[in-house]
C-alpha positions in Angstrom: 0.0 0.0 0.0 1.1 3.5 -0.7 0.6 6.3 1.8 0.0 9.8 0.5 1.1 12.9 2.4 1.6 11.7 5.9 -0.5 8.6 6.1 -3.2 8.5 3.4 -3.7 5.0 2.0 -5.6 4.7 -1.3 -8.0 1.8 -0.7 -10.4 2.2 -3.7 -10.9 4.0 -6.9 -14.5 4.0 -8.2 -15.0 5.7 -11.5 -18.2 7.5 -12.1 -19.0 5.5 -15.2 -18.1 2.1 -13.6 -20.4 -0.8 -14.2 -22.9 -1.2 -11.3 -22.0 -4.9 -10.9 -18.5 -3.9 -9.9 -19.4 -1.4 -7.2 -19.3 -3.9 -4.3 -15.9 -5.6 -4.9 -15.8 -7.4 -1.6 -13.0 -9.8 -2.8 -10.9 -7.0 -4.2 -10.6 -5.9 -7.8 -7.7 -4.6 -9.9 -5.6 -4.3 -6.8 -2.4 -4.0 -8.9 -3.9 -0.8 -10.5 -3.8 0.9 -7.0 -0.2 -0.1 -6.5 1.1 0.9 -10.0 -0.9 4.1 -10.4 -0.7 5.2 -6.8 -2.2 8.5 -5.7 -2.1 10.2 -9.1 -5.8 10.2 -9.7 -5.4 11.5 -13.2 -4.1 8.0 -14.1 -7.5 6.4 -13.4 -10.3 6.2 -16.0 -13.9 7.0 -15.3 -15.0 3.4 -15.7 -12.3 1.7 -13.6 -13.1 0.0 -10.3 -10.1 -0.9 -8.1 -10.4 -2.0 -4.5 -8.3 -3.7 -1.9 -11.5 -5.7 -1.0 -13.5 -6.0 2.2 -11.0 -8.0 4.3 -8.1 -5.6 3.7 -10.0 -2.4 4.1 -11.7 -3.6 7.3 -8.3 -4.7 8.6 -7.0 -1.1 8.2 -10.0 0.0 10.3 -9.3 -2.7 12.9 -5.7 -1.5 13.3 -6.4 2.3 13.3 -10.1 2.4 14.5 -11.4 5.9 15.3 -8.1 7.5 14.2 -9.1 6.5 10.7 -10.3 9.5 8.6 -11.8 8.7 5.2 -11.1 11.2 2.5 -13.6 11.0 -0.3 -12.6 12.8 -3.4 -15.4 13.6 -5.8 -14.7 14.9 -9.3 -17.8 17.1 -9.0 -19.7 18.1 -5.9 -23.4 18.9 -5.9 -22.8 22.5 -4.6 -20.2 23.3 -7.3 -18.9 22.0 -10.6 -15.3 21.5 -9.6 -13.9 18.7 -7.4 -14.1 18.5 -3.7 -12.7 16.5 -0.8 -15.0 15.2 1.9 -13.7 13.9 5.2 -15.5 11.3 7.3 -14.6 9.8 10.7 -16.6 7.2 12.6 -16.6 7.6 16.4 -17.9 5.0 18.9 -18.3 2.3 16.2 -19.7 -1.1 17.2 -17.2 -3.9 17.0 -18.7 -5.4 13.9 -18.6 -2.1 12.0 -17.3 -2.4 8.4 -15.5 0.5 6.7 -15.9 -1.3 3.4 -19.6 -1.4 3.8 -19.9 2.1 5.2 -18.3 3.6 2.1 -21.4 2.3 0.3 -24.1 2.9 2.9 -24.2 6.4 4.5 -26.5 5.2 7.3 -23.5 3.2 8.7 -21.8 6.4 9.8 -24.4 6.7 12.6 -27.0 9.3 13.5 -24.3 11.4 15.1 -21.9 11.7 12.3 -18.6 13.6 12.9 -18.5 16.1 10.2 -15.0 17.4 9.6 -15.5 19.6 6.5 -15.0 20.1 2.8 -12.0 21.5 1.0 -11.6 22.3 -2.7 -9.0 20.3 -4.6 
C-alpha cells in the first residue's frame, strides 16, 4: 500500500462510469492498479473500479479504528462543478462495523456523524 502525504492510503478508486455490478468488490478488484498508479488520480479512467477488498479495508479499520479518517474525493460536488474532498470519521463504532460497507451505505456512519469539512482540490 502507498501512503500519500503523511499517512493517506488509497483503498479504492471508483469511476463515475463504472459498471454497477463492480461497485461492491468485496473480494478486491484490480488491486495492482492501485499499486502501480498510486495516488495520481489523473491516471484512473472514469470506468475503472479498483479496490483492496473488504477484508483488507476492514483490517485497516481494525488497526487504526477511530483514528481513521476517510477522504472521499469527488470529481464534482453537488454544490459546485469542480472537485471536492469530503472527510468522514466514525466515532464509537460497534465492534462489527465495516469501513468497506460504510463507504457504500451512509447510514452506517451513525446518526451522530462527525463532520470534519470540505475543501476544494
